[in-house]
C-alpha positions in Angstrom: 2.2 3.3 89.0 1.1 6.9 91.0 3.4 6.1 94.2 5.9 5.2 91.6 5.9 9.1 90.2 5.3 11.0 93.5 7.5 9.2 94.8 9.8 10.6 91.8 8.1 14.2 91.8 9.5 14.3 95.6 12.9 13.1 94.9 13.1 16.2 92.5 12.4 18.1 94.6 14.7 17.7 97.6 18.0 17.5 94.4 16.6 20.8 93.4 16.6 21.9 97.5 20.2 21.0 98.6 20.7 22.5 95.5 19.9 26.0 96.1 20.8 25.8 99.6 24.4 24.6 98.5 24.2 27.6 96.4 23.1 30.1 99.0 25.5 28.5 101.2 28.5 29.3 99.2 27.9 32.2 98.4 27.4 34.1 102.1 30.9 31.8 102.5 32.2 34.3 99.8 30.9 37.7 100.1 31.7 37.2 104.1 35.0 36.0 103.7 35.7 39.3 101.1 34.6 41.3 103.5 36.9 39.6 106.2 40.0 40.4 103.8 38.9 44.3 103.0 38.4 44.8 106.6 41.6 43.0 107.9 43.4 44.3 105.0 45.5 40.6 104.4 46.0 39.5 100.6 43.7 38.3 98.0 44.2 37.0 94.4 45.0 40.3 92.8 48.3 42.0 94.1 47.1 45.9 94.0 50.4 47.1 93.8 50.3 45.4 90.3 47.9 48.0 88.7 48.8 50.6 87.0 48.8 53.9 89.2 47.4 57.2 88.7 49.5 59.8 86.6 48.7 62.6 84.3 48.8 60.3 80.7 49.8 62.2 77.1 49.0 61.2 73.7 49.9 62.3 70.6 48.0 59.8 68.1 49.4 60.0 64.3 50.2 63.8 63.8 46.8 64.9 65.2 46.4 67.7 67.4 44.7 66.6 69.3 45.5 65.5 73.5 44.9 64.5 76.4 45.1 64.8 80.0 44.2 61.0 81.9 43.6 61.1 85.4 44.2 57.1 86.6 42.7 56.6 89.7 43.8 53.4 91.8 41.7 50.8 93.5 43.4 52.0 96.7 42.2 56.0 95.9 39.3 55.2 94.8 38.4 53.4 98.0 38.9 56.9 100.2 37.0 58.8 97.3 33.9 56.4 97.4 34.4 56.9 100.9 34.3 60.9 101.5 38.2 60.8 102.7 41.4 62.4 101.1 43.0 59.5 99.3 46.7 59.5 100.8 49.8 61.3 99.1 51.4 58.4 96.8 55.7 58.7 97.9 58.6 59.7 95.0 60.5 57.6 93.3 60.1 53.6 92.9 60.5 51.0 94.3 63.7 47.3 94.1 62.2 43.7 94.8 62.0 43.2 97.9 61.2 46.4 99.1 65.4 46.8 98.6 64.9 50.6 97.3 63.0 53.4 99.8 60.8 55.8 98.1 63.7 58.1 96.9 64.8 54.9 95.0 67.7 55.3 97.6 68.9 51.9 98.8 68.7 50.7 101.9 71.8 48.8 102.1 75.1 50.2 99.9 75.4 47.0 97.3 78.8 45.2 97.7 80.8 44.6 94.8 83.9 42.9 95.1 86.8 44.4 92.3 89.7 42.3 91.1 92.7 44.5 91.5 94.0 44.7 87.7 97.4 45.6 86.2 97.3 49.5 85.8 97.7 48.0 81.7 94.0 47.0 82.1 92.8 51.0 83.7 94.8 53.6 84.8 97.6 52.8 82.9 96.1 53.6 79.6 95.4 56.7 80.5 99.4 57.3 80.8 98.9 56.6 84.2 102.2 55.3 86.9 101.7 52.9 90.2 103.5 54.6 92.9 104.3 52.9 96.2 103.4 49.2 95.0 99.4 50.1 94.2 97.6 49.1 91.5 95.1 51.9 91.9 95.1 56.0 91.9 95.5 57.9 95.7 91.6 59.2 94.2 92.1 61.8 97.7 95.2 63.9 95.9 95.6 63.7 92.5 92.8 61.3 89.2 94.0 60.6 86.1 92.6 63.2 83.2 90.3 61.0 81.1 90.2 62.6 77.0 88.0 64.2 75.8 86.5 64.8 72.6 84.6 62.1 71.7 86.1 59.8 74.5 84.2 61.1 76.9 80.9 59.3 75.8 82.2 56.5 76.3 83.7 57.0 80.0 81.9 54.6 82.4 84.3 52.1 82.6 86.5 55.8 83.9 83.4 56.7 86.4 82.0 53.5 87.9 86.0 52.5 88.9 86.8 56.2 90.2 83.7 55.8 92.4 84.2 51.5 93.8 87.8 54.1 94.7 86.2 56.4 96.7 83.9 53.8 98.7 87.0 52.8 100.9 87.9 55.8 101.7 84.2 57.3 103.1 84.1 58.2 106.4 80.0 57.2 105.9 80.5 54.4 103.2 76.3 54.4 103.5 76.6 57.3 101.2 77.3 55.5 98.5 75.6 53.5 96.4 78.2 50.4 95.4 81.1 50.1 98.0 83.5 48.3 97.4 84.4 44.7 99.6 87.6 43.2 99.6 85.8 39.3 100.7 84.5 38.1 97.4 82.1 35.8 100.0 80.7 39.5 101.2 79.5 40.1 97.7 76.5 40.5 95.6 78.4 41.2 91.7 82.2 40.9 91.2 83.7 43.9 89.2 86.6 43.8 86.2 87.8 47.1 86.3 89.2 47.2 81.7 88.9 50.0 80.4 87.8 48.5 77.2 86.6 51.1 75.4 89.3 53.8 76.1 91.5 50.6 74.9 88.8 50.4 71.7 89.6 54.7 71.2 93.1 54.2 71.7 94.9 51.3 71.1 92.9 49.2 68.2 95.3 50.1 65.4 97.8 47.6 65.0 101.5 49.3 64.6 104.0 48.3 61.7 106.1 46.0 64.7 102.9 44.7 65.6 101.3 41.4 65.0 98.3 41.8 66.9 96.8 44.7 68.3 97.4 46.2 71.9 93.6 46.0 72.3 92.6 42.2 70.8 96.4 41.5 73.4 94.2 43.1 76.4 91.4 41.3 75.9 92.9 37.7 75.2 95.3 38.4 78.3 92.2 39.5 80.3 90.0 35.6 79.5 93.0 33.9 80.5 93.1 35.8 84.3 89.2 36.3 84.4 88.2 32.9 83.8 91.0 30.8 86.2 89.4 33.0 88.9 87.5 31.0 91.8 85.0 33.6 91.8 84.2 33.2 87.9 84.8 29.6 88.1 81.6 29.5 91.2 79.4 31.4 89.4 80.2 30.5 85.9 80.8 34.2 85.7 76.9 34.8 85.5 77.5 37.7 88.5 80.5 39.4 87.0 80.5 42.8 85.3 81.9 43.5 82.7 81.8 47.1 80.9 81.1 46.9 76.7 80.3 50.6 76.8 81.6 51.1 73.0 80.0 49.0 70.4 82.8 47.6 69.6 84.5 47.3 72.5 85.2 44.0 73.6 84.6 42.1 70.2 87.3 39.3 70.8 86.3 39.2 74.1 82.7 39.2 74.5 82.5 35.5 72.9 84.4 34.5 76.3 82.9 36.4 78.8 78.6 36.2 77.3 77.8 35.2 80.5 78.9 38.7 82.9 76.9 41.0 83.3 78.0 43.3 80.4 76.9 47.2 80.1 76.3 48.6 76.6 75.1 51.5 75.4 72.3 49.6 72.9 73.1 45.7 71.5 72.3 46.8 68.0 76.1 44.4 67.3 75.3 41.5 69.8 73.2 38.8 69.2 70.5 37.8 71.9 72.2 35.2 73.7 75.6 37.4 73.8 73.6 40.3 75.4 69.9 41.3 76.6 67.5 43.3 78.1 67.4 41.0 80.9 70.6 39.8 82.1 72.7 43.2 81.1 72.5 46.4 81.6 72.1 49.8 79.3 74.2 52.8 80.1 73.4 56.5 79.2 77.1 58.1 77.4 77.9 60.8 78.9 76.6 64.1 76.3 79.3 65.6 75.1 77.8 69.4 74.4 78.0 71.8 77.3 74.8 71.3 79.7 72.0 74.3 79.6 72.5 75.6 83.3 70.5 77.9 84.4 67.6 77.8 82.0 65.9 80.5 81.3 63.7 79.9 77.2 60.2 79.1 76.6 59.0 78.0 73.5 58.6 80.9 72.4 61.8 81.9 72.6 63.6 78.7 71.0 62.9 79.3 67.5 64.4 76.6 65.3 61.0 74.1 65.1 64.2 70.7 65.4 67.0 70.4 64.9 70.3 67.5 63.5 73.1 68.3 63.2 75.9 64.8 62.9 76.9 62.1 60.4 73.7 62.3 57.7 75.1 59.4 55.2 75.4 56.2 57.4 76.3 52.2 57.0 73.2 49.0 59.2 70.6 51.5 60.0 71.1 54.4 59.2 69.0 55.0 56.0 67.1 56.6 58.7 68.9 60.1 58.3 69.1 60.6 54.8 65.8 60.2 53.8 65.0 62.4 56.3 67.5 65.0 55.6 65.6 65.0 51.9 62.7 65.3 53.3 63.3 68.1 55.8 65.4 70.6 54.9 63.6 72.7 53.0 60.6 72.7 55.6 60.3 76.6 57.5 62.2 76.2 61.1 64.4 72.8 60.9 68.0 72.6 61.1 68.9 69.8 60.0 72.8 69.4 58.1 76.1 67.8 58.3 78.3 68.6 61.2 81.0 66.6 63.6 82.9 67.7 66.7 85.9 68.6 63.9 85.7 72.9 63.8 84.0 73.8 66.7 81.2 71.1 65.5 80.6 70.8 69.4 80.0 74.7 70.4 77.7 75.3 67.4 75.7 72.0 68.2 75.0 73.5 72.1 73.9 76.7 70.6 72.0 74.6 68.5 70.0 72.4 70.8 70.1 75.1 73.3 68.1 77.1 70.8 65.9 74.4 69.5 62.4 73.0 70.8 62.6 69.8 69.1 65.3 67.4 69.0 66.5 64.7 66.0 67.9 61.3 67.2 67.8 58.6 64.8 69.9 55.6 64.7 72.8 55.8 62.7 75.5 53.2 62.5 73.6 51.2 66.3 69.8 52.1 67.2 71.2 54.4 70.2 73.7 57.8 69.9 74.7 60.2 71.9 72.9 62.7 70.2 70.5 61.7 72.4 71.4 62.5 76.2 72.8 65.8 74.7 69.3 66.3 73.6 68.7 66.4 77.3 71.4 68.1 78.5 70.4 71.5 75.8 66.1 70.8 77.5 65.2 69.8 73.5 63.1 67.6 73.3 64.1 64.6 72.1 62.7 63.5 68.5 63.0 59.5 69.0 63.1 57.6 65.8 65.5 54.3 66.6 63.5 51.2 66.6 65.6 48.9 68.6 66.2 51.4 70.3 67.1 50.5 74.0 67.2 52.9 77.6 69.0 53.4 80.6 66.9 52.8 84.2 63.4 52.5 81.4 62.5 49.9 84.2 61.6 52.6 86.7 62.3 55.8 84.0 59.0 56.7 82.3 60.7 58.2 78.9 57.4 59.3 76.8 57.1 62.1 79.7 59.7 63.6 77.8 60.2 62.0 74.7 58.1 61.8 71.3 58.9 58.4 69.7 58.1 58.1 65.9 58.4 54.4 64.1 60.7 54.3 60.9 57.9 53.5 58.9 55.7 56.4 59.8 59.1 59.3 60.0 59.6 58.4 56.3 56.7 59.3 55.3 55.6 62.5 53.5 54.7 65.6 55.6 53.6 62.7 58.6 56.9 64.1 61.0 56.9 67.4 60.2 52.8 68.5 60.7 53.1 65.7 64.1 56.1 67.9 65.6 54.0 71.1 64.5 50.5 69.9 65.7 52.6 69.6 69.6 50.9 72.3 71.4 53.0 74.9 73.6 51.5 73.5 76.6 52.4 69.8 76.3 56.0 71.0 74.9 56.3 73.0 78.3 55.1 69.6 80.5 57.8 68.0 78.8 60.6 70.7 79.1 59.8 70.4 82.9 60.2 67.0 82.4 63.6 67.0 81.2 64.9 69.7 83.9 63.8 67.1 86.5 65.0 64.0 85.3 68.4 65.2 83.1 70.6 64.9 86.4 70.6 61.2 85.9 72.4 61.3 83.1 75.1 63.3 84.6 78.8 61.7 85.1 80.9 63.4 87.7 83.0 62.5 90.4 82.3 62.2 93.3 79.4 61.1 92.1 75.7 62.3 94.3 72.2 61.3 95.0 70.6 60.1 91.9 73.1 60.9 89.0 74.1 58.6 86.3 77.0 56.7 88.0 74.0 55.9 90.9 71.5 55.0 88.8 74.0 52.4 87.1 74.4 50.6 90.0 71.0 50.4 90.8 70.2 49.0 87.8 72.9 46.3 88.7 71.4 46.1 91.8 68.0 45.0 90.1 69.9 42.9 88.5 71.7 40.8 91.5 68.1 38.5 92.8 68.2 36.9 88.9 72.0 36.3 89.0 71.0 34.6 92.5 68.5 32.6 91.4 70.8 31.4 88.4 73.9 30.8 89.9 72.0 28.1 93.0 70.3 27.1 90.1 73.3 26.0 88.6 74.6 24.2 91.8 72.0 21.6 92.1 73.8 18.5 90.6 77.6 20.1 91.7 78.0 17.0 94.3 77.1 14.8 91.0 80.1 16.6 89.2 84.0 16.1 88.8 85.1 19.0 91.0 87.5 19.4 87.9 84.3 19.6 85.7 82.2 22.2 87.9 81.7 25.4 87.0 79.9 26.5 83.6 82.6 26.1 80.8 83.6 29.3 78.4 81.4 27.9 75.4 78.9 30.2 72.6 76.3 30.7 75.1 73.1 28.2 74.0 69.9 30.4 73.0 67.9 29.9 76.3 70.7 30.6 78.7 68.6 33.7 80.1 
């Protein structure tokens, strides 16, 4: 019995010894492995690029005047700081997928676009331009067809993008362009459909006495028939096609047939999620209507109006907040809240008002977005955005909280909440946002020829960031193409399923 108990005791000691030896060996292995990773620079479990980058954050909480600036150091900076070294300087700009963009946000290789040679009735013919010499396109080296002014301009992205593609063909150095037109669709990253849908809606959506259908509806039907018959559409199911529908009411009929394409929109206010969404589509800025504030020498004290709004007050859908805020703010000192339109010199009055105001209200109207936000940016008037469903251009690379104030609608409609919040913002905080507005304003400017970092180039870059996801979808759709009869290949134009994207 004594021998049995001793043997059991020795066995227990042996097991404990082996366990301690195993635990010690494992810990030494892990520590040595981590040391090797750190010294060789090989990747670890966590990609440091996914960690927050250091920047100054301004926080305004529930109208309190307290603001805090927090310098957040990345892991790399902490390592240098702990070792007594100066942290490396960060490069400005952003990096696209696979490093396709350099530190200034420039595309290393231009985005290759194949553009359909649609008949002029779909694009510049809507501007009363007449083709000459058999070409369906104007000669952009000579005289450009003019685009109508007024509120038509705010949805004119179709005009600027098409001009930019045409200009890329005559440039001595195509690498100066973010996007270039290619003549072979097999070389293209994306397929561009040059239909001026917003202009078509604005000018030709009404039915004339001798018409059964408006010209707008007729052209949409012709467009769907043409595009869906093309081999490029059939090969990708339309996923790599670009459709411009910036006006909320443009493409109302065709969108249900062309839903697989990438839509360029102002917002998603009148689209179901299975037809348009932020994963599939691109939000583009409005072209501002009021004059840009050139040589702005104003400051916090010289801008006498605290809060400015001028526009339609009574709106349908989500725009109820405008009338509620009108009653809450109309008697507040230093607040301008009035009805306004483009008529009776309305644009000039709005320009003067925004240029002399510290903050400008951007409230949801019939749709979540409006041109007023981009008018405020052009005026260096800090936007106050009250629109819970708004989507913003380039928000995957641009932090709007650095130059905008966001307020939930439910909070804004509380008595005194909004005005107390605005009055609590200190001069130094406003000045920081005002400086940032002047810095980012060029990102929202449409012009021909396009310039580095303007709205035209930023939209092309937004489209470039969609390309990997598009290619993945197209490639996955071809997995069983060899087992399907040829006549059935491609994506049928049926209502979009909820889980398409």
